N, C-alpha and C positions, 0 to 999 in steps of 0.2 A: 222812609220818607220820600219814596221815590216809586216808580212805576216803571218797571224794568222790561226789556224784551230782549230776547235775541234773535226776532224777525219770526218767531214760531210760536213761542211760549210768553204770555203776559203774567206776570208777576207784581206782588207789593212786597218791598222789602221792609214793610211796616206791619201792616195788618190786611186781614180779609175783608174788612171793612172799605179800608181805602181802595183795595182791588175791585170789589164790586162798584163802588162809588163812581171809578173810571171805567169801568167796563160797560157796565148797563147805563148811568148818567151821560157819561163824555161820549162812548163808542157806539151806543143803544144793540148792545149784545143782550141776549135772553138769557133771564138768571138759569135756566136749564144747560145754557150753554158750558157752565164752569166746571171745570174737570176738578173734582175732588178727591184728588189723589192726597194721600196721608202722607208722602214725603215731600211733595211738592204741588200745592195746589195752584190750580191755573187757569186762564181760557186760551184757548190755541187762536190763532192768529192763522184761519186756514186760508186767506187771499194775500195777493199784495196789495191790494187795495185797503184789507183791515188793517196790514202792518204800517201802509202809510199813513192813514188817518191815525193810527195809536201815536206815530211819532208826532204827526203834525200837533196832535193834542198834548203832547207834551212826556210820551214816554220816552225813556232812554235807553238806545238801543246799543247792546254790550255782547261781548261774545259768549259762546254756550258756556265756556269756562267760568267768567263772570257772573252769569246768571247762577250756577251752581255754586258759587262762592257766597252769592248773595242769600240763598236760601240758608247755607251753612251759619252765615253769620246772624241772621236775625233768629236764628233758634224758635222757640216758643212763640214771641209776638206774632208770628206768621201765622200763626194758626190759631189766634185770636180774635175775637173781632167777628 
């Protein structure tokens, strides 16, 4: 139910639908920028400007360790949607 970032990666702890809606709809990312990694699907925040905008739009800044924990806790739901 949240969009999370470690300042480099942007994920949803709920669903890919939520992630795409945020990245494409709020940040203006292109769909082909999505990193469809089988373990941790995400978008990359390649600039400080992109990171700052994501946070301004509601992404929660967490440590890389907390981002990994979010992947693990989400389990299958993150790969649905």
